N, C-alpha and C positions, 0 to 999 in steps of 0.2 A: 177380592172384589175389585172392580175397576177403579173405584175411588181410593183404594189402598195402594194403587200402583203409580202414585205420583213420582216423578223423577226430578232431580235437580239438574238444571242445564249448565253448561259451561261453554262460553264462547271461544272458539278456536281462533288463533291469530296467525297460524302458519298454514301452508298448503298441506292439507291432509284430508282424509275422508273421515267423517264422523257421523254417527247416528245419535240423535237426541230423541229418546223415547218420551213422548209427551202425552199425558192423558188428556183428552180433549172432549168437550161437549159440544153438541149443536146448540149455539146460542144465537140470539137475534130474534127474528120474527117467527121462525119455524119451530114448533115444539118437537120433542122426541116422539117419534111416531111408531116405534116398534123395537124389536130386538132381533139381531141377526142370527142368533143361534138356530141351527137347523137349515139356514139358507145355503143353497149350493151356489155360492158366488165364485166364479172362476176367473174373474178379471185380474190381471197382474196388479199387485200391490194391495189387494183386498183379501182379507181372511175373515173368519167369523168374529175375531176380536180386534182387528187392526186395519187401518188404511195407511199405507206408507206413501209419503209425499217426497218429492225431490225439491231441493233448493239450489238454485244456480245463480252465482254472483261472483264478482271479482274479490276474492279473499286476498289476493296479492296483486302486484303491479302498481303503476303510478296512480291509479284512481281508487285503490283499495280503501283508503281512509274515509272516503265519502260514502261507503256502503255499509260500514259496521253498524251505524245507527239503524239502518233498514233491517238488518238481521235481528237486532235487539227487539225491534217492534214485532217481527214475526214470532220470535220466541215468547214475547209477552202475550200476544193474542192467542196463540195455541195453548199456552199455559193457563191463561184466564179461562179458556174454554175447558181446560183440564179439571177445573174445580167443580164442574157440574155433572160429569159422568160419561160423555161420549156422543159422537154423532151416530144416532141410531144404534147405540150400544157399543160402538167401536171406538177405540182410542186412535189417535193419530201419532205417527212418528215421522220424522223426516231425516233424510240423508242429504248432505250437501256436497257440492262439487265446485271447484274454482275454475273460472274461465279467463282470469287475468285480463279481462276487457279485450280479449283477442277473438275475432270471429272464428278462426280455425279451432282454437282451444274450446270455444263455446260449443261448437258442434261435437267435438270429441267428448266433452263433459256431458252434454245432453244425451248422447248415445250411451255413455256409461251408466247414467242414471236410469235409462229405460231398459237397456239390454243386460246390464250387469247387476244393478241394484233393484230392478223390478218395481219401480215406483208407479203409482197410479197417475199422478199429475205433477206439475212443476210450478213452484213459485219462483219468479225470476226478476232480477233487477240487474241491468248491465247496459253498457253501451255497445254491446257486440251481439245482440240478439239475431241479427241478420245471418249469423253463422248457422244457427240451429233451426230457425223458423220453418224452412221448407220441410226438413225432416220431421219436426214435431207435428206439423200439419198433416203430412202424409200418414203418420202413425195414429192420428186422431187423439193426440195427447192434450188434455186441458192444461192451459197455462194462465196463471194470474200474475200480476205484477205491475211494475212501474214502466210505462211506455216512454222510452227515450229515443225511439227511432220510428220512422213511418211504417216499418214492417209490421208493427202491432196492429195496424188497421187493415191488413191484407187478408187475414184468415179468421174464420169464425171460432177457432179453438183458443184464441188469445183474448184475454179479458183484462181491462185496466180501468182505473178511475181517472187516469191522467192521459191526455192526448194533445199536448202542446206541439208535438213534432209532426203532426199530420198535415197534409197539404191543405191550402186554403187559409182563411183567416176569420176573425170575429171582430165585431165593433167594440168589444169591451175594453181593450187596451187603449184605443184611441179616445173613446169617450172619457175614460178616467184621466188621461193626460190633459185633455181640454178642460175638464172640470177643475183641474189644479192650476190652470193658467198657461199650460204649454202651447206653444205655437210653432217652434222650430226645434227639431230634434237631432242629436248626435247619438249614434248607436255603437256601443262597444260589444264585440263578440269574442268568445274564447277562441284563441288561435288553433287552427287545425281541427276544429270540431264541426263535422257536417251537421250534427244535430243542432248545434247553436246557430249555424247558418240558416237552417230551415226555420227555426223559431224566430230568428231575426227578420227573415223575409215575411213571415206571418205578421209580426208586430209592425213592421214597416207598412205593410198593406193597410193594417188597422189604423195607423196614424194618418196615413194619406187620406183614407176615407173620411176621417174626422176633420180634415183640413189642416193637419200638422205637416209642415214641410220637413223633409229629410235633408239635413244640411251636410251630412258626412257620416263616415263610419270608420272603424279601425278594428283590426284583430289584435288582441292583447294577451299577455301572459302575466302571472303574478309578479314577474321581475320587470315589468314595464316601467319606464322612466316617468315619474310624476310630472316632471317639467315638460317632457315631450307631449304627454297626453293633454296637459293643461293648455299648451300652445295650440294643439290641434282643435280642441273644443272651443277655445276662444276665437280662433280664426274662422270657424264655421258660423259664428254668430248664434249658436244654439242657446236656447233657454231651457231645454229639456234634455236630460241624459238618460238613455235607455241602456242598462248594463246587463247583458246576458253573459256574464263572466263569473269566475270564482270570486268570492268575497275579497280576497287580497287584492285582486286587480281593480275592483271597484274602489277600494280604499285608496289605492295609489292614484286613480283617476280623480277622485274627489279632492285629495290633497293638491294635485296639480291644478285643478280647476279653480279652487279657492285661492291658491297662491297667485294664479294668473288674473284674478279678479273677475271670473266669469259669474254673471248674475243668474244662477240656475234657479228656476221656479219649480222644476219637477225633476226628481231623480227616481227612476222606477227600475227595480230589479226583480228577480224571480226567487222562488222559495228557498233555495239553498242558503240565502243570506238571512233568512228568518230564523235566527238562532240566538238565544240569550247569551251564549258564550261569546258571540261576536260583539255584542254590545259591551261586554266586560273588556274585550280586547281593544276595540276601536273607539268606544264611547262617543264623544261629541262629533267625531269625524263623520259619523253616519246620520247625524241629526237631520231630520226632514226627509230622509230616504224612505220611499214607499216600496212595498213588496206585494206582488200578486201571488195568491195561493190557490191551490186546487182543493183545499180542505178548509174547514171552519177554524178560525184562529183560536189558539189556546186561551187568549184573554177574555173570550166570551164565556168561558167557564161553564160549559154545559154538562149535564149528567154523563154524556158520552165521554167527555174529557176526564171526568172524575174516574170513570171505569178504566180508561187508558192509563192514567197516572198511577192508580192503585196497582194495576197489573205490572207496570214498568218498575215500580219500586219493589214489588215483591219478587218478580221473576227475571228482571233484567237490570239489577241494581248497578251493574258495571258501567252502564251508560249514564253519565252525569254531565250536565243536567238532563233529565229525561224529556224535558220540553223541547223536542227537536222534530222538525218536519220530516226528516228522513225516517225516524222511528215511527211516526204516525202513518207514513206511507207504507211501511212494512206491516204495520198492524192492519191497515185497510186491505192490503193485498192478501194477507192470511185470512182475514174475515171473508173476503170474496171466495177463497178456496173452500172455506167452511160452508158458505151459503150454497155453492154449487153442489157440494156433497149432500146437503140437506134436500135440495131440489131433485137430486138423482134417486132418492128413495132408499128403501131398506137394503136392497141388493144393487148398489150403484154400478153402472158401467160408464166408460168414458163418454160414450155418445149421449147417454142420459144426462150426464153432467153438463155437457155442452148445450144440449137442447133445453134443459131445464133452466140454466142460468141465462141463456139468451131470451127466455120467455119472461124474465123478471123485468117489469116495466118501471119500477120505482125504487131501485137500489140506492140507499143513502148512507150505508155503513152506520146505522143507528144514529144518524144525525151528524156525522162527521164531515159530510160533503156539503158544499154550498147549496146544492140543489140536487134532487133525486136524478139518477141516471136511468134512461131507458136502454137496457142492455140489448134489446132487439135492434136498435138503430144507432147506437153510439160507436160501433166499431169504425175506426178510421175517421171519426169526427172530433173536431176540437170542442172542448168544453166551453160553452158560451157563458156560463156563470162562474165568476171568480170572487174570492174574498180579497180584500185589500187591508193592509196595515201600514202605519207610518211611524217611524222612529220619532220619539218626542224631542223637543228642542234641546233638552239637556242630555240626550243620548242615553238615557237610562232604561227606557221601556218602549214597547210597541203599543201604539194606540190603534185598535181595530175599528173599521167601519162596522156599525151594528148589524147591517144586513149585506148579503152578497150583491154584487152588480151583475146583472144578466143582460148581455147584448144579443146580437143576432149574427148569423153566419153571413160571410161576404162571399 
């Protein structure tokens, strides 16, 4: 029986090909609507008993550590679905490939998943999706994942719950900064990252629209000098620090700013810093820092969070603590793949998946998103609704705002 075919997953840490067989159920809003036996489904990756999915991410390379949590979330979501029996009677398995965050390798790995491994669709998180995006669109391959590049908004086959890197801006960031007393901002960006440059431009536009003056900016790395950063921030006259950087770089900037006597009213960063382990590492240095999130904060403790944490502890115990934004993004990306298969019907095709998921007007990952997404119109559009959390004064916990803030497009 399908339910007797549960497998135990193992997270690979080296460059290798691995297939993790996961028994998966269609969960969420759509019920099981039939059984595939006897169906003559000839789409690659689909048999009477299984749908094979590809997973593409940087298992190696300088950015690899930042994506292991995402994979753990994918494993947990598929395995949680595993407990209930299958998407229309089919189990899901996945095969993964490494792209090392390199566009050329990304294309080679995507071709291998499609041509050699014969997968139906791909779950992807990487900073190099530009390498394979044209090929995957040409082949009509459904892709779900975390959008870290504008290319995610170009084609109808790519689905995401996160669109910070798309062109344009929203009022949400600026409105939040002003509500916290911000009037003059200094922006820190990750050095050599075009994605962070795009996000920085979007946030800058939002701040200016809200009446916040941009007093300066700097490209930084985790090895940046706190003294130098503090001097730059102080010289700018900023009372607001926007940090689109790695957590280590933000820590150095805050040390420098405080040593220089900068009276910061607002420090605002993005979701990679929303991590309990960082509070354990940096403690009071992060006190008062706010983070904007594309999902509902864990501290709101919803039933959807309970489901996520139960599955993480059961199926991905290697990730500790499990309360990590990267893992939740992986969970949501896998959930979106499952939802697309549900919408595609008993004998799914890639085109039915794309058409069906684009027709969903209220996708909210069972309550994990700040506001429902209209999949028909959200491609290439920034999310206007964001959640915000702030580090407590003693640096021991995140305090969430009780509801999401929703702005407008600029």
